[in-house]
N, C-alpha and C positions, 0 to 999 in steps of 0.2 A: 235487738240489739243483747248484747250478753253483757250478765251481771260482772260484779266485779270477781267471781269465781269460774268465769267461764262458760257458765251453764245458762243457756237464753231460756225465759219463760218459765224459771223455777222463780216462786216466792222466797223470799229470805224472811226467817222469824227474826225477831229481834232477839238478840245474843247468840245466834247460831254460829256466826262467824267469830265469835271471840272464844278464848281459853278458857275452861272452866279453871276454876281453883284448884288445889293440892287435894287430891281424892282421900277418903280415909281408909286405912288400911284395912283389909277384911281376914279375919280368920281364916286360917287354911281350912280347907273341908276335911272334916273327920269321918274314919269309916264306924259304920254303924255296929260294926261286930255282928251282922245277921248273917253272913255268910255260910259257906259248908266247911264243916269240921275238916281238919286232915285227915284221910282215911288211912287206918293202920295198915302194916305191912300184910299183904294176903298170907294166910295158913298155910299150911303145908296139905297135902290129901290127906282128905276125910276119908279114913280108912275103913270106918262103919257104913259110911254111904257106897262104897265101892263092894263091900261082903253083902249087903242088903241088895244090889244089882246083880249079884252072883246068885245070891239064894233064889231070888225073883226069876230068874232065868234057867236055872237048874233045878230048881223044885216047883215053884210057882207055874211054871207053863206047863211041864208034863200033867200036873193036876189038874190045870185048868183045861187041858186036852182030854183028859180022861173024864171029867164031870160034864164040860161043854161042847166037846167035838172040835173039829181043828179049827173052822170057821170063829165061833165064840172063845176059842183061846188066842187067834188072832187079833181078834176085835178088842178083847180085853187087853191082853199083851201092848195094843197100841194105845189104848186109851191111858192106860197107868203110866207107860213110858212116857207119853206125852204131858201127863199131868207133872210127872216128876219132874220133866226137863223143863216145864215150867214154872216151876215153883224153885228149881235151883238155880234157874237164871234171872227171878227176879230181882229187882233193885230194890 
């Protein structure tokens, strides 16, 4: 047989069907302030970095080729280029 609320077989707890009294108002959630700060606008081109890359290619690679040979210059350039790229794009 169905209970007063129409559900069969569910026991009713005392006071479960009555309305509760007025609820106390809770304060609105506050922001903790621990979020990320807004980032500044990106700066323009860093010309010293551009000059360093140009100097490394035009001066550094021929010197590395003279001292280390072709394979050494390619490996050194690849290693240093990857390191510079990783540092430049690190967050």
